[in-house]
C-alpha positions as CSV (number, residue, x, y, z in Angstrom):
1,M,1.1,-2.2,-14.4
2,A,-2.0,-4.2,-15.3
3,P,-0.4,-7.6,-15.9
4,S,2.1,-7.1,-13.1
5,Y,-0.7,-6.4,-10.6
6,Y,-2.5,-9.6,-11.7
7,F,0.7,-11.8,-11.4
8,L,1.4,-10.4,-7.9
9,G,-1.6,-12.5,-6.8
10,Q,-0.4,-15.6,-8.5
11,V,3.0,-16.1,-6.9
12,T,3.6,-17.5,-3.4
13,E,7.4,-16.8,-2.8
14,F,9.1,-13.6,-2.0
15,R,11.7,-13.4,-4.8
16,P,9.2,-13.7,-7.7
17,F,6.8,-11.4,-5.8
18,F,9.6,-8.8,-5.5
19,M,10.6,-9.0,-9.2
20,I,7.0,-8.6,-10.3
21,L,6.7,-5.7,-7.9
22,M,9.6,-4.1,-9.7
23,L,7.6,-4.2,-12.9
24,V,4.8,-2.3,-11.1
25,A,7.4,0.2,-10.1
26,F,8.7,0.4,-13.7
27,G,5.1,1.1,-15.0
28,A,4.6,3.7,-12.3
29,S,7.9,5.4,-13.2
30,C,6.7,5.7,-16.8
31,F,3.3,7.0,-15.7
32,K,3.7,9.4,-12.8
33,P,6.3,11.9,-14.1
34,V,4.4,12.3,-17.3
35,V,1.2,13.1,-15.5
36,V,2.9,15.7,-13.4
37,G,4.6,17.1,-16.5
38,T,1.2,17.4,-18.1
39,I,0.0,19.4,-15.2
40,S,2.9,21.7,-15.5
41,Q,2.4,22.1,-19.3
42,N,-1.2,23.2,-18.9
43,T,-0.8,25.6,-16.0
44,N,1.0,28.9,-15.4
45,D,2.3,30.9,-12.5
46,S,-1.2,32.2,-11.7
47,N,-2.9,28.8,-11.4
48,R,-0.2,26.3,-10.9
49,G,-0.9,25.9,-7.2
50,L,-4.5,25.2,-7.9
51,G,-3.7,22.8,-10.7
52,F,-1.4,20.7,-8.5
53,G,-4.1,20.9,-5.7
54,I,-6.7,19.4,-8.1
55,F,-4.2,16.7,-9.2
56,Y,-3.4,15.8,-5.6
57,T,-7.1,15.6,-4.8
58,M,-7.7,13.1,-7.5
59,V,-4.7,11.0,-6.4
60,N,-6.1,10.9,-2.8
61,L,-9.6,10.1,-4.1
62,G,-8.1,6.9,-5.4
63,G,-6.2,6.5,-2.2
64,F,-9.4,6.7,-0.2
65,I,-11.5,4.4,-2.4
66,G,-8.8,1.8,-3.0
67,P,-8.3,0.6,0.6
68,L,-12.1,0.3,1.1
69,V,-12.6,-1.8,-2.0
70,A,-9.4,-3.8,-1.3
71,G,-10.6,-4.4,2.3
72,Y,-13.9,-5.8,1.1
73,L,-12.3,-8.0,-1.5
74,R,-9.6,-9.2,0.9
75,A,-12.4,-10.9,2.8
76,I,-13.0,-13.0,-0.4
77,S,-9.3,-13.7,-1.2
78,W,-6.0,-11.9,-1.7
79,D,-6.2,-12.9,-5.4
80,A,-9.3,-10.9,-5.8
81,V,-7.5,-7.8,-4.5
82,F,-4.8,-8.1,-7.2
83,I,-7.3,-9.0,-9.9
84,M,-9.3,-5.9,-9.0
85,S,-6.1,-3.8,-9.2
86,A,-5.3,-5.0,-12.7
87,V,-8.9,-4.4,-13.9
88,W,-8.8,-0.9,-12.3
89,I,-5.7,-0.1,-14.3
90,L,-7.2,-1.4,-17.5
91,I,-10.3,0.8,-17.1
92,N,-8.0,3.8,-17.5
93,F,-7.7,2.9,-21.2
94,I,-11.3,4.0,-21.7
95,P,-10.9,7.7,-20.8
96,L,-7.4,7.6,-22.4
97,A,-9.0,6.8,-25.8
98,F,-10.8,10.2,-25.6
99,Y,-7.8,12.1,-24.3
100,R,-6.1,14.6,-26.6
101,E,-2.8,16.3,-25.7
102,S,-2.4,20.0,-26.0
103,S,-0.7,21.0,-29.2
104,R,3.0,21.6,-28.8
105,E,6.2,20.9,-30.7
106,R,7.7,17.4,-30.3
107,D,11.4,17.1,-30.2
108,E,13.0,13.9,-31.4
109,T,15.7,13.2,-28.8
110,S,18.4,10.6,-28.9
111,L,19.4,8.5,-25.9
112,K,22.7,10.5,-25.9
113,L,20.8,13.8,-25.7
114,V,18.5,12.4,-22.9
115,L,21.6,11.5,-20.9
116,Q,23.1,14.9,-21.4
117,Q,19.9,16.5,-20.3
118,A,19.8,14.3,-17.2
119,Q,23.4,15.3,-16.3
120,H,22.3,19.0,-16.7
121,V,19.4,18.4,-14.2
122,L,21.3,16.8,-11.4
123,G,24.9,15.7,-11.9
124,N,27.4,13.9,-14.1
125,S,27.8,10.2,-14.7
126,R,30.0,9.8,-11.7
127,F,27.5,11.4,-9.5
128,A,24.7,9.2,-11.0
129,L,26.8,6.1,-10.3
130,L,27.6,7.2,-6.8
131,L,23.9,7.7,-6.0
132,F,22.7,4.6,-7.9
133,V,25.0,2.2,-6.1
134,S,24.1,3.7,-2.7
135,V,20.4,3.4,-3.3
136,V,20.8,-0.3,-4.5
137,I,22.7,-1.1,-1.3
138,L,19.9,0.5,0.8
139,M,17.3,-1.4,-1.2
140,A,19.2,-4.7,-0.5
141,A,18.9,-3.9,3.2
142,G,15.2,-3.1,2.7
143,V,14.5,-6.6,1.4
144,S,16.8,-8.2,4.0
145,W,19.5,-9.3,1.6
146,L,21.8,-7.2,3.9
147,S,21.5,-6.0,7.4
148,Y,21.2,-2.2,7.8
149,S,24.5,-2.1,9.6
150,Q,26.2,-3.9,6.7
151,A,24.4,-1.6,4.2
152,F,25.7,1.6,5.9
153,L,29.2,0.1,6.2
154,F,29.2,-0.7,2.4
155,I,27.9,2.8,1.6
156,A,30.6,4.3,3.7
157,I,33.2,2.2,1.9
158,W,31.7,3.2,-1.4
159,L,31.9,6.9,-0.6
160,A,35.5,6.5,0.6
161,L,36.4,4.8,-2.6
162,N,34.8,7.6,-4.7
163,W,36.7,10.1,-2.7
164,I,40.0,8.3,-3.4
165,W,38.9,7.9,-7.0
166,D,38.5,11.7,-7.2
167,K,41.8,12.5,-5.6
168,A,44.0,10.0,-7.3
169,L,42.5,9.4,-10.8
170,S,40.1,12.2,-11.7
171,S,40.7,15.3,-13.8
172,N,38.3,18.1,-14.8
173,Q,39.9,18.2,-18.3
174,S,39.2,14.5,-19.1
175,S,36.6,13.8,-21.7
176,Q,36.0,10.2,-20.4
177,W,33.3,10.1,-17.7
178,F,35.1,7.6,-15.4
179,Y,38.1,10.0,-15.2
180,Q,35.9,13.0,-14.3
181,P,35.4,13.9,-10.6
182,V,31.9,13.6,-9.0
183,R,30.1,16.8,-10.0
184,V,26.6,18.1,-9.0
185,S,25.2,20.1,-11.9
186,N,22.3,21.8,-10.3
187,R,23.3,22.3,-6.7
188,D,20.1,24.1,-5.6
189,F,17.9,21.3,-7.0
190,A,20.1,18.6,-5.5
191,L,19.9,20.3,-2.0
192,Y,16.2,20.6,-2.4
193,L,15.8,16.9,-3.1
194,A,18.0,16.0,-0.2
195,I,16.0,18.2,2.2
196,L,12.7,16.9,0.8
197,T,13.8,13.4,1.6
198,G,13.2,14.3,5.2
199,F,9.6,15.1,4.6
200,W,8.9,11.7,2.9
201,T,10.8,10.0,5.7
202,V,8.5,11.3,8.4
203,Y,5.3,11.4,6.3
204,N,5.5,7.6,5.5
205,Q,5.4,6.9,9.3
206,L,1.6,7.4,8.8
207,F,1.6,4.1,6.9
208,Y,4.7,2.3,8.3
209,T,4.6,2.9,12.1
210,L,1.3,4.5,13.1
211,P,-0.9,1.5,12.2
212,L,1.2,-0.8,14.3
213,F,1.2,1.7,17.2
214,I,-2.6,2.0,16.9
215,R,-3.0,-1.8,16.8
216,D,-0.7,-2.5,19.7
217,Y,-1.2,0.4,22.1
218,I,-4.2,2.6,21.4
219,D,-7.6,1.9,22.9
220,T,-10.2,3.0,20.3
221,Q,-13.2,2.1,22.4
222,D,-14.4,5.8,22.2
223,L,-14.6,5.5,18.5
224,V,-16.4,2.1,18.7
225,A,-18.9,3.8,21.0
226,F,-19.3,6.6,18.5
227,M,-19.9,4.1,15.6
228,A,-22.6,2.4,17.7
229,F,-24.8,5.5,17.2
230,F,-25.0,4.4,13.5
231,G,-26.0,0.9,14.3
232,Q,-24.4,-2.5,14.8
233,S,-23.7,-2.9,11.1
234,A,-21.4,0.1,11.3
235,V,-19.6,-1.3,14.3
236,D,-19.2,-4.7,12.6
237,F,-17.8,-3.0,9.5
238,F,-15.3,-0.6,11.0
239,A,-14.4,-2.8,14.1
240,Y,-14.8,-6.3,12.6
241,V,-13.7,-9.2,14.7
242,D,-13.5,-12.8,13.4
243,S,-15.1,-14.6,16.3
244,Q,-14.1,-18.0,15.0
245,A,-10.5,-16.9,14.7
246,L,-10.6,-15.5,18.3
247,H,-12.1,-18.8,19.5
248,S,-9.4,-20.8,17.9
249,K,-6.8,-18.4,19.4
250,L,-8.2,-18.9,22.9
251,Q,-8.1,-22.7,22.5
252,A,-4.4,-22.4,21.4
253,L,-3.5,-20.2,24.3
254,A,-5.2,-22.5,26.8
255,A,-3.2,-25.5,25.4
256,Q,0.0,-23.4,25.4
257,Y,-0.1,-21.9,28.8
258,S,-2.0,-24.5,30.9
259,A,1.2,-26.3,31.8
260,I,3.4,-23.1,32.3
261,P,3.6,-21.6,35.8
262,I,1.5,-18.4,36.1
263,A,4.6,-16.5,37.3
264,D,6.3,-17.3,33.9
265,V,3.4,-16.2,31.7
266,S,3.8,-12.8,30.0
267,L,0.4,-11.2,30.1
268,E,1.6,-8.4,27.9
269,Q,2.8,-10.8,25.2
270,I,-0.7,-12.4,25.2
271,R,-2.3,-9.0,24.9
272,L,-0.1,-8.2,21.9
273,E,-1.1,-11.5,20.3
274,L,-4.8,-10.8,20.8
275,V,-4.6,-7.3,19.3
276,H,-3.8,-8.9,16.0
277,L,-7.4,-10.2,16.1
278,K,-8.7,-6.6,16.7
279,V,-9.5,-7.0,20.5
280,N,-7.5,-5.0,23.1
281,V,-8.2,-7.0,26.2
282,P,-7.2,-5.5,29.6
283,I,-4.3,-7.2,31.4
284,D,-6.5,-8.0,34.4
285,E,-9.0,-9.9,32.1
286,I,-6.1,-11.9,30.6
287,A,-4.9,-12.7,34.1
288,L,-8.3,-14.1,35.0
289,F,-8.2,-16.2,31.9
290,I,-4.8,-17.6,32.7
291,E,-5.9,-18.4,36.3
292,H,-9.0,-20.2,35.0
293,I,-7.0,-22.5,32.6
294,H,-4.7,-23.4,35.5
295,T,-7.5,-24.3,37.9
296,S,-10.0,-26.0,35.7
297,H,-10.7,-27.4,32.2
298,F,-11.3,-24.8,29.5
299,S,-14.2,-26.1,27.5
300,E,-15.4,-25.2,24.0
301,E,-18.5,-23.6,25.5
302,Q,-16.4,-21.5,27.9
303,S,-14.2,-20.4,25.1
304,R,-17.2,-19.2,23.0
305,Q,-18.7,-17.5,26.0
306,L,-15.4,-15.7,26.6
307,V,-15.2,-14.6,22.9
308,A,-18.7,-13.1,23.3
309,N,-17.6,-11.3,26.5
310,W,-14.3,-10.0,24.9
311,L,-16.1,-8.5,21.9
312,V,-16.7,-5.5,24.0
313,Y,-13.0,-4.8,23.7
314,R,-13.1,-4.7,19.9
315,Q,-11.1,-2.0,18.1
316,I,-11.4,0.1,15.0
317,N,-9.3,-1.3,12.3
318,P,-6.2,0.9,11.9
319,E,-6.4,0.9,8.1
320,Y,-9.8,2.6,8.3
321,L,-8.4,5.3,10.6
322,I,-5.4,5.9,8.3
323,N,-7.9,6.3,5.5
324,L,-9.1,9.5,7.2
325,D,-5.9,11.1,5.7
326,F,-7.1,10.4,2.2
327,A,-10.6,11.6,3.0
328,A,-9.4,14.9,4.5
329,I,-7.3,15.6,1.4
330,V,-10.2,14.8,-1.0
331,L,-12.4,17.2,0.9
332,L,-10.0,20.0,1.7
333,Q,-7.0,19.9,-0.7
334,I,-8.4,22.4,-3.2
335,I,-9.4,24.8,-0.5
336,V,-6.0,24.6,1.1
337,S,-4.3,25.1,-2.3
338,V,-6.4,28.1,-3.1
339,K,-5.6,29.7,0.3
340,C,-1.9,29.0,-0.1
341,Q,-1.7,30.2,-3.7
342,H,-0.4,33.6,-2.8
343,F,2.2,32.5,-0.2
344,K,5.8,31.7,-1.0
345,V,6.3,28.0,-1.8
346,I,9.1,27.6,0.8
347,S,6.9,29.3,3.5
348,V,4.1,26.8,2.8
349,L,6.6,23.9,2.8
350,I,8.0,24.9,6.2
351,S,4.4,25.4,7.6
352,G,3.5,21.9,6.5
353,L,6.5,20.4,8.3
354,I,5.8,22.3,11.5
355,V,2.2,20.9,11.4
356,T,3.6,17.4,10.8
357,A,6.0,17.8,13.7
358,G,3.0,18.9,15.8
359,A,1.2,15.6,15.1
360,F,4.2,13.6,16.3
361,L,4.5,15.8,19.4
362,L,0.9,15.0,20.1
363,L,1.7,11.3,19.9
364,L,4.6,12.0,22.2
365,L,2.3,13.5,24.8
366,M,-0.1,10.6,24.4
367,S,2.7,8.1,24.9
368,T,3.6,9.7,28.2
369,D,0.0,9.3,29.5
370,L,-0.8,13.0,29.5
371,F,-4.1,12.1,27.7
372,A,-6.7,9.9,29.2
373,S,-6.9,6.5,27.7
374,T,-10.6,7.0,27.0
375,L,-9.7,9.6,24.4
376,G,-7.3,7.3,22.6
377,G,-9.3,7.0,19.4
378,A,-10.2,10.7,19.3
379,T,-6.5,11.7,19.8
380,I,-5.4,9.4,17.0
381,V,-8.0,11.0,14.7
382,A,-6.6,14.4,15.5
383,V,-3.1,13.2,14.8
384,I,-4.1,11.7,11.4
385,L,-5.9,15.0,10.4
386,L,-2.8,17.0,11.4
387,I,-0.6,14.8,9.3
388,A,-3.1,15.2,6.4
389,L,-2.9,19.0,6.8
390,G,0.9,18.8,6.7
391,E,0.7,16.7,3.6
392,M,-1.8,19.1,2.0
393,L,0.6,22.0,2.6
394,T,3.8,20.2,1.7
395,S,3.3,17.6,-1.0
396,P,1.6,19.6,-3.8
397,K,3.8,22.6,-3.2
398,S,6.9,20.5,-3.4
399,Q,5.9,19.3,-6.8
400,E,4.8,22.9,-7.8
401,Y,8.2,24.2,-6.8
402,V,9.9,21.7,-9.1
403,A,7.6,22.6,-12.0
404,S,8.2,26.3,-11.5
405,I,12.0,26.0,-11.6
406,A,12.2,23.5,-14.5
407,P,13.1,24.8,-17.9
408,K,10.3,25.0,-20.4
409,G,9.6,21.5,-21.9
410,N,11.7,19.7,-19.2
411,A,9.2,19.5,-16.4
412,A,8.6,15.8,-16.8
413,M,12.4,15.1,-16.7
414,F,12.8,17.3,-13.6
415,M,9.8,15.5,-12.0
416,G,11.5,12.2,-12.7
417,Y,14.3,13.3,-10.4
418,Y,11.8,14.7,-7.9
419,F,10.7,11.1,-7.3
420,V,14.3,10.2,-6.3
421,S,13.6,12.1,-3.0
422,M,10.4,10.1,-2.6
423,A,12.2,6.8,-3.1
424,L,15.0,7.8,-0.6
425,G,12.3,8.9,1.8
426,F,10.6,5.5,1.6
427,L,13.9,3.7,2.2
428,F,14.9,5.8,5.2
429,A,11.3,5.6,6.5
430,G,11.4,1.8,6.5
431,F,14.7,1.7,8.2
432,L,13.7,4.2,11.0
433,S,10.3,2.6,11.4
434,G,11.7,-0.9,11.9
435,W,14.5,0.2,14.2
436,S,12.6,2.6,16.3
437,Y,9.5,0.4,16.7
438,G,11.5,-2.7,17.4
439,Y,14.1,-1.1,19.8
440,L,12.5,2.1,21.3
441,V,9.0,0.8,21.6
442,K,9.2,-3.0,21.9
443,I,12.5,-3.4,23.8
444,R,12.9,-0.1,25.7
445,Q,9.2,0.6,26.1
446,Q,9.7,4.3,25.4
447,P,7.5,5.1,22.4
448,E,7.8,8.8,23.3
449,L,11.4,8.7,22.1
450,M,10.3,7.3,18.7
451,W,7.8,10.1,18.2
452,L,10.4,12.7,19.4
453,L,12.8,11.4,16.7
454,F,10.2,11.8,13.9
455,A,9.2,15.3,15.2
456,F,12.9,16.3,15.3
457,I,13.4,15.1,11.6
458,A,10.3,17.1,10.5
459,L,11.6,20.3,12.2
460,I,15.1,19.8,10.9
461,T,13.7,19.4,7.4
462,G,11.7,22.6,7.9
463,L,14.9,24.3,9.0
464,G,16.7,23.0,5.9
465,F,14.1,24.6,3.6
466,Y,14.5,27.9,5.5
467,L,18.3,27.8,5.1
468,L,17.9,26.8,1.4
469,A,15.7,29.9,0.8
470,R,18.3,32.1,2.6
471,Y,21.1,30.6,0.5
472,K,19.2,31.2,-2.7
473,K,18.3,34.7,-1.7
474,D,22.0,35.5,-0.8
475,S,23.1,34.0,-4.1
476,N,20.7,36.1,-6.1
477,R,21.8,39.2,-4.3
478,E,25.4,38.5,-5.2
479,V,24.4,38.1,-8.8
């Protein structure tokens, strides 16, 4: 991960950046399952929930500090951000030098045995091929090598081909993998991962969709006023506006729209351009600006004066608001884990998804103007804290569940498959975020439909966990 992070800051084209990013992912895939496996090895049924709560607290401590440090270094240069990331990874070698593993027997395993164990966890080679090709097609759509409509068409064709393959060529008695039918080895675990994908799909909207929605449509003036109690330096940090960039933008807008009839000017489009510079200017103020550039010359001095006037519309940076999620988890995760330790894992997972759905329903109410615009910032803070609570309930328990059902000594391998659900959730989250924000919000101007969609997915996922628990209970009763 260390050299890969460094080289991310040295390339300027998408393809090499993407390939280097894959090396970061490869490093993380070696690192993360082993860490979680270590937690499982050193905990038992009485303290496993607390152990994963502590682990998740430390993960989010890094998640809280990282954006603050990166935000400061980004003002210097993007290269500095990636250099810092590489150095931060290298620092981990210092405590690693003093780390000692708990004593346990080590089994020398061949590649063949590892593959056999992998088939025991999830499915046979045909199932792995079916899943792998489908994920690759989705990833190709995620990096715009295919459109999503093409990707889903190819996946449908791939599934149909595998169905024909099973019916025409496969035999359960065959010893050759390509003549065997697609088989799921651990159906309960596969169902669990499929359902858990729904959680990661909606949770990642915190990072994919919510920052854009805050930037484009939420007035956070109430939070700016709150920060003013701590002094102007606090306002300048959390609601920073580059005055020179705003001045240049006004000059560009004046040159662009001075010759266009006022009736043809989209004031909303100008507002959306200005929010990229962290000012949410009211439409009537923008209308006055357009009238001025049509009736008289817009001088440099007038531009700078308008910049000073429009600074009152500055907004809290969305990335700092999203950071409240990490802060809440750092402060409360251990407490939540202790309180939930005596509840059934599935019950906690369902509760977390209900809370997450509640956050999206609150955004739905906000999008339908049922909350005053003056409470925009405070409402968003409540939404982020609800999502954080849903995450505190669901994410550590989802890992604890896998660790509890994994055979002794195989926790890291099971956790490797656990991250399949996370990867699929990231892919579906990106697709749904791009489509819903582009179509439902930007084109149809109905953001409430987008939040209703995500709330529905969260509730359906919770229902899936409930049905899975009932299915396992009925299966155990039959046994």
